Backbone as CSV, one residue per row, in Angstrom:
resi,resn,N_x,N_y,N_z,CA_x,CA_y,CA_z,C_x,C_y,C_z
1,MET,1.146,-1.023,-0.007,-0.027,-0.206,-0.213,1.022,1.385,-0.236
2,ARG,2.026,1.208,-0.089,2.938,2.636,0.329,2.985,3.009,-0.897
3,TYR,2.478,2.614,-2.200,2.837,2.835,-3.240,1.436,2.909,-4.083
4,ALA,0.533,2.639,-3.532,-1.153,2.693,-3.890,-1.297,4.295,-4.090
5,GLY,-2.134,4.332,-5.000,-2.547,5.513,-5.972,-3.205,5.684,-7.198
6,LEU,-3.649,7.022,-7.507,-4.989,6.608,-8.817,-4.354,6.501,-10.141
7,ASN,-2.990,6.824,-10.214,-2.659,6.333,-11.446,-2.322,4.885,-11.516
8,SER,-1.559,4.800,-12.842,-1.087,3.298,-13.147,-0.439,2.340,-12.323
9,PHE,0.593,3.123,-11.668,0.835,2.134,-11.195,0.532,1.969,-9.933
10,GLY,0.358,3.140,-9.324,-0.735,3.382,-7.937,-1.723,1.644,-8.187
11,ARG,-2.386,2.110,-9.269,-3.643,0.991,-9.079,-3.207,-0.346,-9.209
12,ILE,-2.069,-0.637,-9.837,-1.239,-2.295,-9.824,-0.498,-2.210,-7.959
13,ALA,-0.550,-1.652,-7.425,-0.212,-1.716,-6.508,-0.898,-2.075,-5.556
14,THR,-2.158,-1.579,-5.674,-3.155,-1.935,-4.588,-3.656,-3.214,-4.915
15,ARG,-3.778,-3.574,-6.413,-4.215,-4.608,-6.391,-3.358,-5.747,-6.198
16,PHE,-1.805,-5.348,-6.042,-1.219,-6.492,-5.353,-1.073,-7.122,-3.754
17,ALA,-1.683,-5.418,-2.677,-2.300,-5.249,-1.719,-3.412,-6.392,-1.343
18,THR,-4.597,-5.886,-2.516,-5.605,-6.601,-2.234,-5.353,-8.219,-2.171
19,TRP,-5.081,-8.195,-2.811,-4.831,-10.479,-3.083,-4.537,-10.894,-1.118
20,PHE,-3.924,-10.001,-0.654,-3.355,-10.783,0.727,-4.412,-10.128,1.517
21,ALA,-5.580,-9.307,1.524,-6.376,-9.187,2.219,-7.553,-9.741,2.243
22,PRO,-8.303,-9.098,3.086,-9.816,-9.964,3.796,-10.616,-9.224,2.520
23,PRO,-12.092,-9.629,2.464,-13.021,-8.534,1.364,-13.565,-7.771,2.563
24,HIS,-14.571,-7.106,1.782,-15.322,-6.281,2.405,-14.783,-5.088,3.092
25,LYS,-15.661,-4.959,4.299,-14.812,-4.365,5.495,-13.760,-4.370,5.951
26,ALA,-13.912,-5.803,6.274,-12.482,-6.482,6.504,-11.028,-5.742,6.120
27,ARG,-11.323,-4.904,4.795,-10.179,-4.198,3.910,-10.018,-3.185,4.329
28,VAL,-11.246,-2.373,5.623,-11.053,-1.052,5.813,-9.857,-0.567,6.091
29,TYR,-8.637,-1.567,6.808,-7.102,-1.200,7.226,-6.404,-0.523,6.473
30,LEU,-6.519,-1.600,5.080,-5.517,-1.186,4.108,-5.750,0.618,3.633
31,ALA,-7.015,1.177,3.745,-7.121,3.249,3.688,-6.215,3.541,4.939
32,HIS,-5.887,2.523,5.917,-5.010,3.437,6.857,-3.545,3.637,6.418
33,MET,-3.269,2.807,5.772,-1.696,2.336,5.800,-0.873,3.297,4.771
34,ASN,-1.492,4.324,4.196,-1.384,4.944,3.227,-2.032,6.672,3.080
35,PRO,-1.705,7.775,3.460,-2.546,8.842,3.517,-3.248,8.685,1.587
36,LYS,-2.915,7.961,0.989,-3.554,7.877,-0.048,-4.930,7.427,-0.189
37,GLY,-4.743,6.172,0.784,-6.258,5.820,0.923,-6.184,4.092,0.299
38,TYR,-7.334,3.809,0.197,-7.787,2.474,-0.650,-8.630,2.409,-1.534
39,ILE,-8.185,2.514,-2.915,-9.374,2.392,-4.223,-9.439,1.384,-4.674
40,SER,-10.050,0.315,-4.756,-10.070,-1.104,-5.104,-9.798,-0.827,-6.621
41,PRO,-9.131,-1.810,-6.862,-9.057,-2.261,-8.275,-10.119,-2.025,-9.187
42,SER,-11.215,-2.835,-8.306,-12.570,-2.713,-9.525,-13.299,-1.944,-9.748
43,ALA,-12.909,-0.519,-8.827,-13.884,0.651,-8.478,-13.435,1.239,-10.138
44,ILE,-14.568,2.103,-10.358,-14.317,3.005,-11.725,-14.276,4.475,-11.236
45,ILE,-13.058,5.191,-11.826,-12.923,6.414,-11.613,-13.330,7.055,-12.871
46,TYR,-14.381,7.860,-13.367,-14.655,8.536,-14.857,-14.665,9.742,-13.967
47,HIS,-13.529,10.602,-14.083,-14.341,11.796,-13.254,-13.191,12.731,-13.078
48,SER,-13.049,13.732,-14.056,-11.708,15.140,-13.807,-11.680,15.646,-12.679
49,ASP,-12.674,15.753,-11.791,-12.176,16.308,-10.655,-12.916,15.885,-9.113
50,LEU,-12.206,14.524,-8.950,-12.659,14.050,-7.902,-11.248,14.029,-6.596
51,ARG,-11.652,14.801,-5.544,-11.201,15.217,-4.429,-11.100,14.181,-3.477
52,LEU,-9.712,13.665,-2.618,-9.563,12.883,-1.917,-8.903,13.253,-0.667
53,GLY,-9.785,13.241,0.332,-8.590,13.677,1.939,-7.986,12.217,2.148
54,ALA,-7.355,12.251,3.087,-6.750,11.316,3.432,-7.298,10.004,4.397
55,ASN,-6.879,8.617,3.627,-7.382,7.746,4.027,-8.919,7.125,3.694
56,VAL,-9.171,7.570,2.839,-10.512,7.255,2.149,-10.109,5.795,1.594
57,PHE,-11.600,4.800,2.090,-11.668,3.870,1.350,-13.002,3.943,0.330
58,MET,-12.427,2.894,-0.418,-13.584,2.921,-2.051,-13.524,1.731,-2.071
59,ASP,-14.492,0.738,-1.974,-14.778,-0.455,-2.196,-14.919,-0.787,-3.256
60,ASP,-14.791,-2.540,-3.996,-15.406,-2.616,-5.052,-16.371,-2.228,-5.628
61,ARG,-16.348,-2.115,-6.997,-17.371,-1.934,-8.041,-17.507,-0.387,-7.300
62,VAL,-17.349,0.314,-7.073,-17.855,1.723,-6.705,-17.808,2.128,-7.858
63,VAL,-18.569,3.071,-8.756,-18.424,4.106,-9.334,-18.454,5.504,-9.109
64,VAL,-17.371,5.995,-9.902,-17.233,7.967,-9.706,-17.493,8.402,-11.025
65,PHE,-18.734,8.957,-11.402,-18.618,9.351,-12.935,-19.446,10.561,-12.647
66,GLN,-18.844,11.677,-14.063,-19.206,12.563,-14.165,-20.152,12.702,-15.838
67,ARG,-20.828,13.676,-15.835,-21.758,14.278,-16.689,-21.155,15.314,-16.984
68,GLU,-21.568,15.730,-18.490,-21.516,17.264,-18.798,-21.869,18.010,-17.563
69,LYS,-20.596,18.991,-17.521,-21.031,19.948,-16.341,-21.014,19.572,-15.172
70,GLY,-20.832,18.694,-14.669,-20.915,17.767,-13.624,-19.444,18.235,-12.828
71,GLY,-19.807,18.655,-11.220,-19.014,19.467,-10.379,-18.028,18.150,-9.967
72,PRO,-17.465,18.643,-8.784,-16.600,17.914,-8.195,-17.688,17.116,-7.470
73,VAL,-16.543,15.926,-6.955,-17.180,15.018,-6.177,-15.851,15.158,-4.882
74,GLU,-16.233,15.749,-3.625,-15.070,15.240,-2.662,-15.034,14.444,-1.224
75,LEU,-14.458,14.301,-0.836,-14.300,12.972,0.233,-13.761,13.311,1.039
76,GLY,-14.057,13.651,2.598,-13.111,14.151,3.527,-12.216,12.915,3.662
77,ASP,-11.592,13.287,4.893,-10.686,12.152,5.447,-11.513,10.718,5.895
78,ARG,-11.045,10.019,6.026,-11.435,8.784,6.434,-12.929,8.604,6.097
79,VAL,-13.528,8.948,4.592,-14.798,8.628,4.122,-14.690,7.223,3.454
80,TYR,-15.824,6.324,4.013,-16.043,4.975,3.796,-17.035,4.799,2.818
81,ILE,-16.362,4.467,1.116,-17.717,4.185,0.539,-17.711,2.672,0.428
82,TYR,-18.579,2.318,0.414,-18.526,0.495,-0.122,-19.333,0.337,-1.256
83,ARG,-18.979,-1.176,-1.762,-19.489,-1.731,-2.815,-20.432,-1.204,-3.626
84,ASP,-20.245,-1.318,-4.508,-21.602,-0.933,-5.747,-22.171,0.227,-5.532
85,THR,-21.790,1.145,-4.879,-22.007,2.189,-4.968,-21.610,3.623,-5.962
86,ILE,-22.579,4.178,-6.305,-22.622,5.355,-7.095,-22.142,6.647,-6.869
87,LEU,-21.627,7.411,-7.162,-21.384,8.831,-6.904,-21.347,9.456,-8.664
88,GLU,-22.239,10.519,-8.257,-22.431,10.625,-10.027,-22.729,12.657,-10.046
89,THR,-22.093,13.615,-10.515,-22.765,14.424,-11.080,-22.335,15.027,-12.522
90,GLY,-23.307,16.047,-12.626,-23.664,16.597,-13.943,-24.425,17.654,-14.065
91,ASN,-24.998,18.560,-15.041,-25.666,19.810,-14.833,-25.207,21.114,-14.011
92,GLY,-24.308,21.021,-13.289,-24.200,21.701,-12.744,-23.509,21.734,-10.928
93,GLY,-24.379,20.055,-11.006,-24.008,19.552,-9.393,-23.058,19.254,-8.896
94,TYR,-22.460,19.146,-7.521,-21.460,18.912,-7.177,-21.642,17.692,-5.849
95,LEU,-20.673,17.105,-4.968,-20.816,16.487,-4.270,-20.003,16.593,-3.254
96,GLU,-19.945,16.311,-1.724,-19.317,16.765,-0.826,-19.629,15.908,0.331
97,ILE,-18.479,15.133,0.720,-19.165,14.157,2.145,-17.975,14.843,2.801
98,GLY,-18.408,14.645,3.987,-17.851,15.124,5.536,-17.016,13.808,6.040
99,ALA,-15.818,14.172,6.460,-15.051,13.585,7.071,-15.062,12.458,8.249
100,GLY,-14.736,11.718,7.996,-15.711,10.457,9.056,-17.036,9.504,8.716
101,SER,-17.221,9.995,7.775,-18.951,9.659,7.194,-18.456,7.940,6.389
102,SER,-20.027,7.690,6.138,-19.481,6.327,5.528,-20.897,5.851,4.802
103,ILE,-20.868,5.678,3.747,-21.769,5.657,2.597,-21.671,3.705,2.219
104,HIS,-22.533,3.041,2.880,-22.885,1.685,3.086,-23.225,1.030,1.246
105,PRO,-23.566,-0.318,1.235,-23.578,-0.740,-0.607,-24.553,-0.697,-1.233
106,ARG,-25.023,-0.164,-2.364,-25.246,0.333,-3.613,-26.487,1.336,-3.216
107,CYS,-25.897,2.009,-2.599,-26.331,3.593,-2.390,-25.878,4.395,-4.117
108,GLN,-26.997,5.380,-4.699,-27.004,6.214,-5.599,-26.822,7.320,-4.971
109,LEU,-25.719,8.371,-5.418,-25.903,9.831,-5.190,-25.914,10.305,-6.051
110,ASN,-27.188,10.931,-6.983,-26.720,11.851,-8.473,-26.657,13.213,-8.192
111,ALA,-25.765,13.736,-7.865,-26.047,15.882,-7.755,-25.669,16.125,-9.252
112,TYR,-27.009,15.977,-9.655,-27.473,17.029,-10.872,-27.988,18.601,-10.678
113,VAL,-28.086,19.435,-11.487,-28.367,20.759,-11.609,-28.384,21.293,-9.808
114,ALA,-28.234,20.434,-8.626,-28.307,21.463,-7.538,-26.921,20.294,-6.774
115,PRO,-26.318,20.612,-5.779,-25.547,19.693,-4.974,-26.270,18.878,-3.849
116,ILE,-25.345,17.929,-3.390,-25.616,17.154,-2.473,-24.682,17.470,-1.299
117,GLN,-24.871,17.718,-0.060,-23.512,17.946,1.122,-24.206,17.231,1.960
118,ILE,-22.765,16.130,2.471,-23.467,15.562,3.322,-21.919,15.513,4.916
119,GLY,-22.429,16.056,5.738,-21.420,16.459,6.887,-20.673,15.621,7.379
120,TYR,-20.233,15.776,8.428,-19.312,14.818,9.086,-19.930,13.921,10.085
121,GLY,-19.298,12.525,10.085,-19.886,11.277,10.775,-21.315,10.833,10.428
122,VAL,-20.967,11.228,9.420,-23.101,10.837,8.644,-22.698,9.080,8.316
123,MET,-23.778,8.284,8.584,-23.651,6.550,8.175,-24.777,6.839,7.426
124,ILE,-24.875,6.407,6.329,-25.850,6.167,5.565,-25.955,4.654,4.748
125,ALA,-26.928,4.440,5.512,-27.248,3.036,5.105,-27.154,1.995,3.978
126,PRO,-27.470,0.893,3.283,-27.543,0.510,2.001,-28.451,0.617,1.444
127,SER,-28.744,0.490,0.116,-29.786,1.080,-0.377,-30.408,2.265,-0.855
128,CYS,-29.779,3.263,-0.501,-30.309,4.635,-0.182,-29.960,4.958,-1.398
129,ALA,-30.993,6.293,-1.622,-30.520,6.980,-3.056,-31.046,8.317,-2.880
130,LEU,-30.033,9.401,-3.221,-30.293,10.909,-2.859,-30.882,11.670,-4.429
131,TYR,-31.764,12.089,-4.672,-32.137,12.941,-6.066,-32.431,14.668,-5.531
132,PRO,-31.151,15.044,-5.929,-31.185,16.838,-5.766,-32.220,16.918,-6.645
133,TYR,-32.906,16.627,-7.739,-33.413,16.890,-8.999,-34.814,16.291,-9.342
134,ASN,-35.461,16.437,-10.530,-36.232,15.718,-11.153,-36.448,16.202,-12.500
135,HIS,-37.340,15.518,-13.004,-37.629,15.213,-14.702,-39.053,16.629,-14.809
136,GLY,-39.127,17.004,-15.880,-40.292,17.956,-15.880,-41.094,17.163,-16.741
137,ILE,-42.569,17.439,-16.134,-43.164,16.570,-16.310,-44.470,17.176,-17.726
138,ALA,-44.445,18.163,-17.712,-45.970,18.774,-18.487,-46.056,17.864,-19.971
139,PRO,-47.210,18.048,-20.220,-47.973,17.115,-20.517,-47.508,17.230,-22.025
140,ASP,-47.474,18.143,-22.886,-47.379,18.464,-23.968,-45.633,18.192,-24.768
141,GLN,-45.135,18.024,-23.772,-43.466,17.266,-24.531,-42.802,15.948,-23.883
142,ALA,-42.458,15.567,-24.644,-41.698,13.987,-23.838,-41.012,14.222,-22.990
143,ILE,-41.133,13.769,-21.685,-40.057,13.869,-20.396,-38.786,13.668,-20.576
144,ILE,-38.577,13.024,-21.351,-36.662,13.127,-22.113,-36.777,14.298,-22.333
145,GLU,-37.205,14.852,-23.194,-37.066,16.494,-23.661,-36.880,17.685,-22.671
146,GLN,-37.602,17.096,-21.688,-37.715,18.488,-20.529,-36.706,18.705,-19.759
147,PRO,-36.386,19.533,-19.537,-35.156,20.005,-18.566,-35.221,19.698,-17.091
148,LEU,-34.179,19.316,-16.465,-34.358,18.590,-15.024,-34.755,19.956,-14.227
149,GLN,-35.402,19.584,-13.340,-35.662,20.806,-11.986,-35.312,20.366,-10.565
150,THR,-35.226,21.287,-10.193,-34.416,21.295,-8.722,-35.565,22.233,-7.302
151,LYS,-36.002,21.754,-6.751,-36.319,22.890,-5.384,-35.029,23.619,-4.466
152,GLY,-33.962,22.737,-4.844,-32.973,23.147,-4.276,-32.201,21.642,-3.756
153,GLY,-30.419,21.992,-3.458,-30.011,20.873,-2.905,-30.287,19.946,-1.607
154,ILE,-29.596,18.789,-1.397,-29.919,17.982,-0.494,-28.665,18.591,0.626
155,THR,-28.854,18.685,1.903,-27.955,19.022,2.801,-28.229,17.425,3.918
156,ILE,-27.422,17.175,4.484,-27.347,15.986,5.540,-26.419,16.673,6.521
157,GLY,-26.799,17.139,7.560,-25.958,17.586,9.081,-25.142,15.874,9.836
158,ASP,-23.740,17.350,10.252,-23.502,16.053,10.992,-24.203,14.848,11.701
159,ASP,-23.203,13.541,12.077,-23.474,13.066,13.143,-25.420,12.387,12.625
160,ALA,-25.283,12.510,11.567,-26.900,11.945,11.185,-26.796,10.467,10.989
161,TRP,-27.923,9.471,10.599,-28.233,8.176,10.640,-29.179,8.415,9.555
162,ILE,-29.093,7.824,8.165,-30.116,7.372,7.264,-30.372,6.039,7.185
163,GLY,-31.649,5.694,7.511,-31.558,4.276,7.286,-31.763,3.501,6.269
164,PHE,-31.900,1.867,6.540,-31.955,1.420,4.862,-33.204,1.800,3.979
165,GLY,-32.682,2.064,2.706,-33.619,1.809,1.390,-34.122,3.393,1.254
166,VAL,-33.443,4.890,2.252,-34.390,5.936,2.278,-33.697,6.340,1.081
167,ILE,-34.837,7.094,0.467,-35.086,8.215,-0.670,-35.067,9.385,-0.112
168,VAL,-34.061,10.427,-0.377,-34.106,11.964,0.039,-34.135,13.074,-1.561
169,LEU,-35.510,13.519,-1.494,-35.563,14.416,-2.710,-35.197,15.579,-2.724
170,SER,-35.712,16.530,-3.363,-34.379,18.015,-3.850,-34.903,18.403,-2.938
171,GLY,-33.993,19.707,-2.160,-34.508,20.828,-1.116,-35.082,20.750,-0.279
172,VAL,-33.986,19.490,0.388,-33.992,18.946,2.071,-33.025,19.270,2.611
173,ARG,-33.242,19.579,3.682,-31.781,19.492,4.928,-32.602,18.636,5.926
174,ILE,-31.896,17.576,6.433,-32.008,16.723,7.365,-30.547,16.998,7.923
175,GLY,-31.655,17.425,9.523,-30.674,18.378,10.873,-29.374,17.540,11.282
176,LYS,-29.115,17.881,12.060,-27.448,17.464,12.712,-28.051,16.073,13.924
177,GLY,-27.876,15.348,13.855,-28.196,14.412,14.380,-29.733,13.415,14.241
178,ALA,-29.535,14.057,13.404,-31.182,13.417,12.822,-31.059,11.832,12.619
179,VAL,-31.997,11.190,12.808,-32.577,9.560,12.490,-33.424,9.722,11.652
180,ILE,-33.460,8.871,10.048,-34.686,8.365,9.117,-34.582,6.974,9.249
181,GLY,-35.833,6.494,9.354,-36.077,4.955,9.334,-36.218,4.080,8.408
182,ALA,-35.966,3.389,8.241,-35.381,2.392,6.941,-36.833,2.631,6.070
183,GLY,-36.569,2.708,5.203,-37.795,2.836,3.557,-38.337,4.846,3.785
184,SER,-37.616,5.300,4.246,-38.722,6.492,4.133,-38.114,7.261,2.721
185,VAL,-39.190,8.053,2.307,-39.178,8.778,1.124,-38.973,10.685,2.021
186,VAL,-38.129,11.229,2.055,-37.238,12.410,2.763,-38.288,13.815,1.764
187,THR,-39.269,14.540,1.906,-39.583,15.112,1.062,-39.599,16.838,1.777
188,HIS,-39.318,16.758,2.985,-39.337,18.319,3.650,-38.452,18.095,4.791
189,ASP,-37.794,19.292,4.977,-36.825,19.430,6.006,-37.112,18.607,7.218
190,VAL,-36.522,18.058,7.978,-36.164,16.847,9.229,-34.952,18.004,10.379
191,PRO,-35.657,18.337,11.478,-35.127,19.267,12.268,-34.013,18.600,12.835
192,ASP,-32.986,19.026,13.734,-31.707,18.590,14.159,-32.410,17.741,15.186
193,GLY,-31.580,16.707,15.469,-32.422,15.525,16.395,-33.308,14.923,16.322
194,ALA,-34.156,14.951,15.695,-35.453,14.705,15.115,-35.252,12.973,14.414
195,ILE,-36.030,12.119,14.790,-36.686,10.860,14.693,-37.650,10.505,13.421
196,ALA,-37.435,10.818,12.109,-38.587,10.676,11.171,-38.657,9.580,10.406
197,ALA,-40.168,9.239,9.925,-40.137,8.068,8.835,-41.500,7.778,8.622
198,GLY,-41.723,6.885,7.429,-42.823,7.320,6.787,-42.586,7.847,5.507
199,VAL,-43.948,7.670,4.457,-43.792,7.684,2.859,-44.884,9.180,3.024
200,PRO,-44.857,10.108,2.947,-43.549,11.055,3.231,-43.199,10.757,4.364
201,ALA,-41.755,10.963,4.868,-40.927,11.233,6.345,-41.575,12.173,6.996
202,ARG,-42.076,11.698,8.112,-42.614,12.790,9.348,-41.922,12.523,10.539
203,VAL,-42.079,13.255,11.061,-41.110,13.572,12.800,-42.011,12.744,13.575
204,VAL,-41.593,11.910,14.468,-42.558,10.579,15.222,-41.657,11.014,16.765
205,LYS,-40.779,11.332,16.708,-40.357,12.014,18.228,-38.943,12.386,17.783
206,MET,-38.395,13.091,19.159,-37.295,13.455,19.205,-36.324,12.826,19.641
207,ARG,-34.553,12.375,19.431,-33.764,11.912,20.270,-34.075,12.137,21.613
208,SER,-33.899,13.325,22.091,-34.266,14.006,23.516,-35.177,13.520,24.060
209,ASP,-36.097,12.609,23.490,-37.276,12.339,24.369,-36.826,10.831,24.857
210,LEU,-35.667,10.332,24.363,-35.263,9.279,24.834,-34.673,9.030,26.269
211,ALA,-33.950,10.373,26.132,-33.069,10.497,27.519,-33.725,10.040,28.826
């Protein structure tokens, strides 16, 4: 891992290190053997402005993809992106993930038109989707031909926990330390420290009520 990196030689060095490492989350220790972190040999990086903090972990089959006018993808120190997750920017959108946050398998973060900004120490469970945009649905034009629309970016505050299979839509702020129940669809802001669930998600209690 001393020679790991995103250039050709660095990817080859990473592949050699991987041969002797256990799979999946047991491989995270590799990211701490080099400030450049660990980028799986099977990860696909097709992005001209990927900014990596120290000790980032990017698991098997992660895709970082940039479409036309896509802004940067910035991952803070010790961010862990687990397998089969897609990070994508386009149409002026950008993506920021703060230090110590983790994105678990099969998530889809598509920052089109507006940004996705994720704070520090955020945990996003598997199979979540974040979409800060929508397609136009005017009746007199094919949907595929209509411009993308947005109510604003998606912001997730520090220390939030997003449960399995949650969908977060445009213009939403999820507060610091908030919890979103599995399977929820978040269409409106969630306050700091709140527990929200449902379709659409509604606040069911505050974490302070559990004390």
